[in-house]
C-alpha positions as CSV (number, residue, x, y, z in Angstrom):
1,M,39.5,-34.1,-42.8
2,T,40.5,-30.7,-44.3
3,E,43.7,-30.8,-46.2
4,A,46.5,-28.3,-45.4
5,L,46.8,-25.5,-47.8
6,T,49.7,-25.7,-50.2
7,P,51.5,-22.9,-52.1
8,D,49.2,-23.5,-55.0
9,S,45.9,-23.7,-53.1
10,P,43.4,-20.8,-53.2
11,V,43.1,-18.5,-50.2
12,I,39.8,-19.1,-48.3
13,T,37.2,-16.5,-49.3
14,D,34.1,-17.5,-47.4
15,S,32.3,-14.7,-45.7
16,L,32.7,-13.9,-42.0
17,T,29.7,-13.1,-39.9
18,T,29.2,-12.4,-36.2
19,G,26.1,-12.5,-34.2
20,Q,26.2,-8.8,-33.3
21,A,27.0,-7.6,-36.8
22,A,23.5,-6.1,-37.3
23,Q,23.8,-3.9,-34.2
24,A,27.4,-2.8,-34.6
25,P,28.1,0.8,-35.4
26,E,29.2,1.4,-38.9
27,A,33.0,1.5,-39.4
28,P,34.4,4.5,-41.2
29,E,35.3,4.2,-44.8
30,P,38.9,3.3,-45.7
31,G,41.1,6.3,-45.3
32,Q,38.6,8.1,-43.1
33,V,39.9,8.8,-39.6
34,P,37.4,7.6,-36.9
35,S,36.1,10.7,-35.0
36,T,34.1,9.0,-32.2
37,P,34.7,6.2,-29.7
38,E,32.0,4.2,-31.4
39,Q,33.7,4.5,-34.8
40,V,37.0,3.5,-33.3
41,E,35.3,0.4,-31.8
42,A,33.8,-0.5,-35.1
43,A,37.1,0.0,-36.9
44,V,39.0,-2.2,-34.5
45,H,36.3,-4.8,-34.5
46,S,36.5,-4.8,-38.3
47,I,40.3,-5.4,-38.1
48,A,39.7,-8.2,-35.7
49,D,37.1,-9.8,-37.9
50,R,39.4,-9.6,-40.9
51,A,42.2,-11.1,-38.8
52,R,40.0,-14.1,-37.8
53,H,39.2,-14.6,-41.5
54,A,42.9,-14.5,-42.3
55,A,43.6,-16.9,-39.4
56,R,41.5,-19.5,-41.2
57,S,43.9,-19.4,-44.1
58,M,47.0,-19.3,-41.9
59,G,45.8,-22.2,-39.8
60,Q,45.5,-24.4,-42.9
61,A,48.8,-23.3,-44.7
62,N,51.4,-25.9,-44.7
63,R,55.0,-25.5,-43.4
64,A,56.4,-24.8,-46.9
65,W,54.0,-22.0,-47.6
66,K,54.6,-20.4,-44.2
67,D,58.4,-20.6,-44.6
68,R,58.1,-19.0,-48.0
69,A,56.4,-16.1,-46.3
70,L,59.1,-15.8,-43.7
71,H,61.8,-15.8,-46.4
72,A,59.8,-13.2,-48.3
73,I,59.6,-11.0,-45.3
74,G,63.3,-11.2,-44.6
75,S,64.1,-10.3,-48.2
76,A,61.7,-7.4,-48.1
77,L,63.3,-6.0,-44.9
78,Q,66.7,-6.1,-46.5
79,E,65.4,-4.5,-49.7
80,N,63.6,-1.7,-47.8
81,Q,66.3,-1.1,-45.2
82,A,66.8,2.5,-46.2
83,L,63.1,3.2,-45.9
84,I,62.9,1.5,-42.4
85,L,65.9,3.4,-41.1
86,A,64.6,6.7,-42.3
87,A,61.3,6.1,-40.6
88,N,63.1,5.0,-37.4
89,A,65.2,8.1,-37.4
90,K,62.0,10.2,-37.2
91,D,60.9,8.2,-34.2
92,V,64.3,8.4,-32.5
93,E,64.6,12.2,-33.1
94,S,61.1,12.7,-31.7
95,G,61.9,10.6,-28.7
96,R,65.1,12.5,-28.0
97,N,63.3,15.8,-28.3
98,N,60.7,14.6,-25.8
99,G,63.3,13.6,-23.2
100,T,63.0,9.8,-23.7
101,S,65.6,8.0,-21.5
102,A,68.7,6.6,-23.1
103,A,67.5,3.0,-22.3
104,L,64.2,3.5,-24.1
105,L,66.0,5.2,-27.0
106,D,68.2,2.2,-27.3
107,R,65.1,-0.1,-27.5
108,L,63.6,2.2,-30.0
109,T,66.6,2.4,-32.3
110,L,67.0,0.2,-35.4
111,T,70.3,-0.1,-37.1
112,A,71.5,-2.0,-40.2
113,A,72.9,-4.6,-37.9
114,R,69.7,-4.9,-35.9
115,I,67.7,-5.3,-39.1
116,D,70.2,-8.0,-40.2
117,G,69.4,-9.6,-36.8
118,L,65.7,-9.6,-37.5
119,V,66.3,-11.2,-40.9
120,A,68.5,-13.9,-39.3
121,A,65.7,-14.6,-36.7
122,L,63.2,-15.0,-39.5
123,E,65.6,-17.4,-41.3
124,N,66.0,-19.4,-38.1
125,L,62.2,-19.5,-37.7
126,A,61.9,-20.9,-41.2
127,G,64.3,-23.7,-40.3
128,L,62.4,-24.8,-37.2
129,P,59.7,-27.5,-37.3
130,D,56.1,-26.5,-37.7
131,P,54.4,-26.9,-34.3
132,V,50.9,-27.1,-35.9
133,G,49.7,-30.8,-36.0
134,N,52.4,-32.0,-33.6
135,V,51.0,-34.9,-31.5
136,V,51.3,-34.1,-27.8
137,R,50.0,-37.5,-26.8
138,G,47.8,-40.2,-28.0
139,Q,46.5,-43.6,-27.2
140,T,43.9,-46.3,-28.1
141,L,41.3,-46.9,-25.4
142,P,40.1,-50.4,-24.4
143,N,36.8,-49.6,-26.2
144,G,38.8,-49.0,-29.5
145,L,38.5,-45.2,-29.5
146,R,41.7,-43.7,-31.0
147,L,42.8,-40.4,-29.2
148,R,45.2,-37.7,-30.2
149,Q,46.0,-34.4,-28.6
150,V,47.5,-32.1,-31.2
151,N,48.9,-28.5,-31.4
152,V,46.7,-26.1,-33.3
153,P,47.0,-22.3,-33.8
154,M,45.6,-19.9,-31.2
155,G,43.8,-18.0,-34.0
156,V,44.0,-14.2,-33.5
157,V,46.9,-13.1,-31.4
158,A,47.1,-9.5,-30.3
159,A,50.2,-7.8,-28.9
160,I,50.5,-4.5,-27.1
161,Y,54.0,-3.2,-26.6
162,E,55.9,0.1,-26.6
163,A,59.0,1.6,-28.3
164,R,60.2,-1.7,-29.6
165,P,60.0,-1.9,-33.3
166,N,61.9,-5.2,-33.4
167,V,59.0,-6.8,-31.6
168,T,56.8,-6.0,-34.6
169,V,58.8,-8.4,-36.8
170,D,59.5,-11.0,-34.1
171,I,55.8,-11.4,-33.1
172,A,54.6,-11.3,-36.6
173,G,57.1,-14.0,-37.7
174,L,56.2,-16.3,-34.8
175,A,52.5,-15.8,-35.2
176,L,52.7,-16.6,-38.9
177,K,54.9,-19.7,-38.5
178,S,52.5,-21.0,-35.8
179,G,49.5,-20.5,-38.1
180,N,48.0,-17.4,-36.5
181,A,47.0,-13.9,-37.5
182,V,48.3,-11.1,-35.4
183,I,47.0,-7.6,-34.5
184,L,49.7,-5.2,-33.3
185,R,49.7,-2.1,-31.1
186,G,53.2,-0.8,-31.0
187,G,52.7,2.6,-29.5
188,S,53.2,6.2,-30.6
189,A,56.9,6.3,-29.8
190,A,57.6,3.9,-32.7
191,A,54.7,5.0,-34.9
192,H,56.7,5.8,-38.1
193,T,58.8,2.6,-37.9
194,N,55.9,0.3,-37.2
195,E,53.9,1.8,-40.0
196,A,56.7,1.1,-42.4
197,L,57.3,-2.4,-41.0
198,V,53.6,-3.5,-41.1
199,A,53.3,-2.3,-44.7
200,I,56.4,-4.4,-45.7
201,L,55.1,-7.4,-43.8
202,R,51.7,-7.2,-45.5
203,D,53.1,-6.8,-49.0
204,A,55.4,-9.8,-48.4
205,L,52.5,-12.0,-47.4
206,E,50.5,-11.0,-50.5
207,S,53.6,-11.8,-52.6
208,V,53.4,-15.4,-51.7
209,G,49.6,-15.7,-51.8
210,L,48.8,-15.4,-48.1
211,P,46.3,-12.9,-46.7
212,A,47.8,-9.5,-45.9
213,D,45.3,-9.3,-43.0
214,A,47.2,-11.9,-41.2
215,V,49.3,-8.9,-40.0
216,Q,47.4,-5.7,-39.0
217,T,47.9,-2.8,-36.6
218,V,45.6,-0.6,-34.5
219,D,48.3,2.1,-33.9
220,Q,46.3,4.5,-36.0
221,F,43.6,4.6,-33.3
222,G,45.8,5.5,-30.4
223,R,45.0,4.6,-26.9
224,E,41.3,4.1,-27.5
225,G,42.2,1.5,-30.2
226,A,44.3,-0.3,-27.6
227,N,41.4,-0.2,-25.1
228,V,39.0,-1.6,-27.7
229,L,41.5,-4.4,-28.5
230,M,41.7,-5.3,-24.8
231,R,37.9,-5.6,-24.7
232,A,37.5,-7.6,-28.0
233,R,36.9,-10.9,-26.3
234,G,35.5,-13.4,-28.8
235,R,37.2,-11.6,-31.7
236,V,40.8,-11.8,-30.2
237,D,41.9,-15.2,-28.8
238,V,44.9,-14.1,-26.7
239,L,46.6,-10.8,-25.8
240,I,50.3,-10.5,-25.0
241,P,51.6,-7.3,-23.4
242,R,55.3,-6.5,-23.6
243,G,56.9,-3.6,-21.9
244,G,57.3,-2.0,-18.5
245,R,55.4,-2.7,-15.3
246,D,52.7,0.0,-16.0
247,L,51.9,-1.2,-19.4
248,I,51.7,-4.8,-18.4
249,Q,49.6,-4.2,-15.4
250,T,47.2,-1.9,-17.4
251,V,46.6,-4.8,-19.8
252,V,46.3,-7.4,-17.1
253,N,43.8,-5.4,-15.1
254,N,41.7,-4.0,-17.9
255,S,41.6,-6.8,-20.5
256,S,38.6,-9.1,-21.0
257,V,40.7,-11.0,-23.6
258,P,42.8,-13.8,-22.1
259,V,46.3,-12.4,-21.3
260,I,49.7,-14.1,-21.2
261,E,51.5,-11.9,-18.8
262,T,55.1,-11.0,-19.6
263,G,57.0,-9.7,-16.6
264,E,59.6,-7.1,-15.9
265,G,63.1,-8.4,-15.3
266,N,64.5,-7.7,-11.8
267,V,67.3,-10.2,-12.6
268,H,69.9,-11.4,-10.0
269,I,73.3,-13.0,-10.2
270,F,74.8,-14.6,-7.1
271,I,78.6,-15.1,-6.9
272,D,79.4,-17.8,-4.3
273,E,82.7,-18.2,-2.5
274,S,84.0,-20.7,-5.0
275,A,83.5,-18.7,-8.3
276,G,86.6,-17.8,-10.2
277,E,87.5,-14.2,-10.9
278,D,87.9,-14.3,-14.7
279,M,84.5,-15.9,-15.2
280,A,82.8,-13.6,-12.8
281,V,84.2,-10.5,-14.5
282,D,83.3,-11.7,-18.0
283,I,79.8,-12.7,-17.1
284,L,78.9,-9.6,-15.1
285,L,80.2,-7.3,-17.8
286,N,78.1,-9.2,-20.4
287,A,75.0,-9.4,-18.3
288,K,75.0,-5.7,-17.4
289,T,76.6,-3.8,-20.2
290,Q,76.0,-5.7,-23.5
291,R,72.5,-4.2,-23.8
292,P,71.4,-2.7,-20.5
293,S,67.9,-1.7,-21.7
294,V,66.5,-5.2,-22.1
295,C,64.7,-7.4,-19.6
296,N,67.3,-10.1,-19.2
297,T,70.0,-7.7,-18.1
298,V,71.2,-8.2,-14.5
299,E,69.9,-5.6,-12.0
300,T,71.2,-7.0,-8.7
301,L,74.5,-8.6,-7.8
302,L,74.8,-10.7,-4.6
303,V,78.3,-11.6,-3.5
304,H,79.3,-14.1,-0.8
305,S,81.2,-12.5,2.0
306,K,84.0,-15.1,1.6
307,S,84.4,-14.5,-2.2
308,T,87.5,-12.7,-3.3
309,V,86.3,-11.5,-6.7
310,L,84.3,-8.4,-5.7
311,P,87.1,-5.9,-6.2
312,A,87.9,-7.1,-9.7
313,V,84.2,-7.3,-10.7
314,A,83.4,-3.9,-9.2
315,A,86.4,-2.3,-10.9
316,A,85.5,-3.8,-14.3
317,L,81.9,-2.6,-14.0
318,R,82.9,0.9,-13.0
319,S,85.3,1.1,-15.9
320,A,82.4,0.2,-18.2
321,G,80.4,3.1,-16.8
322,V,78.2,1.2,-14.4
323,T,77.0,3.0,-11.3
324,L,77.1,0.6,-8.3
325,H,74.3,1.0,-5.7
326,A,76.0,-0.8,-2.8
327,D,74.9,-1.8,0.7
328,E,77.0,-0.9,3.6
329,R,79.2,-4.0,3.6
330,V,80.0,-3.7,-0.1
331,Q,80.8,0.0,0.4
332,A,83.2,-0.9,3.2
333,A,84.8,-3.6,1.2
334,L,85.4,-1.3,-1.8
335,S,86.2,1.9,0.2
336,G,89.0,3.9,-1.4
337,T,89.2,1.6,-4.5
338,V,85.9,1.7,-6.4
339,E,83.3,4.4,-6.3
340,T,79.8,3.5,-5.1
341,V,76.6,5.1,-4.1
342,P,74.4,3.9,-1.2
343,A,71.6,1.4,-1.9
344,D,68.3,1.0,-0.1
345,D,65.1,-1.1,-0.6
346,V,64.1,0.9,-3.7
347,D,67.3,-0.3,-5.4
348,W,66.6,-4.0,-4.6
349,A,63.2,-3.6,-6.3
350,T,64.3,-1.6,-9.3
351,E,64.6,-2.8,-12.9
352,Y,67.0,-0.1,-13.9
353,M,67.3,-0.9,-17.7
354,D,70.4,1.3,-17.7
355,L,74.0,1.2,-16.5
356,D,73.1,0.9,-12.9
357,L,73.5,-2.2,-10.6
358,A,72.5,-2.9,-7.1
359,V,75.1,-4.8,-5.1
360,A,74.8,-6.6,-1.8
361,M,76.9,-8.9,0.3
362,V,75.5,-12.1,1.8
363,D,76.9,-14.7,4.2
364,S,75.4,-17.8,2.6
365,L,73.6,-19.4,-0.3
366,D,70.5,-19.4,1.9
367,E,70.7,-15.7,2.5
368,A,71.1,-15.1,-1.3
369,V,68.1,-17.3,-2.0
370,A,66.0,-15.4,0.6
371,H,67.0,-12.0,-0.9
372,I,66.0,-13.2,-4.4
373,R,62.7,-14.6,-3.2
374,K,61.9,-11.3,-1.6
375,W,62.7,-9.1,-4.5
376,T,62.5,-11.1,-7.7
377,T,60.0,-10.6,-10.5
378,G,60.4,-14.3,-11.4
379,H,62.3,-13.7,-14.7
380,T,65.9,-14.9,-14.5
381,E,68.4,-15.7,-11.8
382,A,71.9,-17.0,-12.1
383,I,74.6,-18.5,-9.8
384,L,78.3,-18.4,-10.5
385,T,80.0,-21.3,-8.7
386,N,82.4,-24.2,-8.9
387,N,80.5,-26.1,-6.2
388,L,78.0,-28.6,-7.7
389,A,76.0,-28.9,-4.5
390,N,75.5,-25.1,-4.5
391,A,74.4,-25.1,-8.1
392,E,71.9,-27.9,-7.5
393,K,70.5,-26.2,-4.4
394,F,70.1,-22.9,-6.3
395,I,68.3,-24.6,-9.1
396,A,66.0,-26.4,-6.7
397,E,65.1,-23.4,-4.6
398,I,64.8,-20.6,-7.1
399,D,61.4,-20.4,-8.6
400,S,61.9,-18.2,-11.6
401,A,61.1,-18.7,-15.3
402,A,64.8,-19.3,-16.0
403,V,67.6,-20.4,-13.7
404,I,71.2,-20.2,-15.0
405,V,74.4,-21.7,-13.8
406,N,77.8,-20.1,-14.8
407,A,76.5,-18.2,-17.8
408,S,75.2,-14.7,-18.6
409,T,71.5,-13.9,-17.9
410,R,71.4,-12.4,-21.4
411,F,70.8,-16.0,-22.7
412,T,67.2,-15.9,-21.5
413,D,66.1,-15.0,-25.0
414,G,64.1,-17.0,-27.6
415,G,66.7,-16.7,-30.3
416,E,69.6,-17.6,-28.0
417,L,67.7,-20.7,-26.7
418,G,67.0,-22.0,-30.2
419,L,63.4,-20.8,-30.4
420,G,64.1,-18.6,-33.5
421,A,62.6,-15.6,-31.7
422,E,60.2,-14.8,-28.9
423,V,57.0,-13.0,-28.2
424,G,58.2,-12.2,-24.7
425,I,59.4,-13.7,-21.5
426,S,56.4,-15.1,-19.6
427,T,56.7,-14.9,-15.8
428,Q,53.3,-16.5,-15.1
429,K,52.8,-20.3,-14.6
430,L,49.8,-21.0,-16.8
431,H,50.2,-22.3,-20.4
432,A,53.6,-20.6,-21.0
433,R,56.6,-19.7,-18.9
434,G,59.9,-18.3,-19.9
435,P,60.7,-17.3,-23.5
436,M,57.6,-17.8,-25.6
437,G,58.3,-19.3,-29.0
438,L,56.3,-21.1,-31.7
439,T,54.7,-23.8,-29.4
440,E,53.6,-21.2,-26.9
441,L,51.5,-19.6,-29.7
442,T,49.5,-22.8,-30.1
443,T,46.9,-24.5,-28.1
444,T,45.7,-28.0,-28.4
445,K,42.6,-29.9,-29.4
446,W,41.6,-33.5,-29.0
447,I,40.8,-35.7,-32.0
448,V,38.7,-38.8,-31.2
449,Q,38.2,-41.4,-33.9
450,G,35.9,-44.3,-33.5
451,E,33.9,-47.0,-35.3
452,G,30.5,-46.5,-33.9
453,Q,31.2,-46.7,-30.2
454,I,28.6,-45.3,-27.8
455,R,28.9,-44.5,-24.1
456,G,27.3,-47.0,-21.8
């Protein structure tokens, strides 16, 4: 068996070949900008091939070495904070000049506090167990064969996302800790920030003796680079899109690389008749206003017709600047006390990602569940209740990636759930569902050990 690399082991240097290498168009020289689609394809394929080579080293690196890399990245982010913020300021200014919405500008913006948060997430990752080599199950068969199913790295993980430079660090950290190499496409909106971050990540890897090519980007090749990445089946093992509906569906519909689909967050909170006012106000304010531009922010509030908390909740939300898109019953209940605007079916289907909230009144838990089933994207739903039976029924009947009782929907987050960070929130049901952390970036293989057994 191959021994895991240690911090003193040499990096693998064996050559990488592919069956189509002889027919592939020649990649441009380093520093040369590709001028044709064929050159872009060759350049992206070269990146993917280097990533696969780097993934061999990452897959054999032991936990101590990978954790050293995470610590080195964290230190480098802090040391280069001024450079990162200067690059980010260019992107934010460009976005503002181009009319980017306030919600997207918030996602795009890095601050000293947000960089500190990225560093803290890396430190948390370093403190988590290494998923690679974990035994999922094992047994000895009657014929004496010893079986183990163990977690192993995916290999080359690609991510396509938009206007979210924090994702650059989160995905790279998770990929490295789980023994993978990563190829990033962060989009033009964050081009300056991502360029600075990727350079810092690569330098930090080299400083601890790991291959810089474990983190690469195809941003320099624009949309065509992303298209080639989506078609690089055999070179890229899995592709994760993270962003709005259009981006995700573009990747899902056009990729030949296997995709883990992350979904938009049309998130619901249902307040039943037993929920207390103070808890309801605190949770709704947190779930809607703490950071309205992210996918776990509540977008629709359902209130039981016998609940008494609606006026206080609505008043608190309006005072915080939230526009309430209300159905007729809610408008009537709040008439003359809290300003609302009329809601229609578009509102029930909308992920606002801003200080807007759709509000409807229902007469039962069953009606709330029916509404959620009709309009949900399968991300996160919550119930506020003091009734145990209602809580259990809600948990049983809501089929979303995360179901929450008496807490903010903002907790559907890899860091908040103890995963260190996350690649995204998966709303599909194959392989990964909910916040995707270290284990979700591994697959498994079977190890069968015998003593000469043959099949009869």
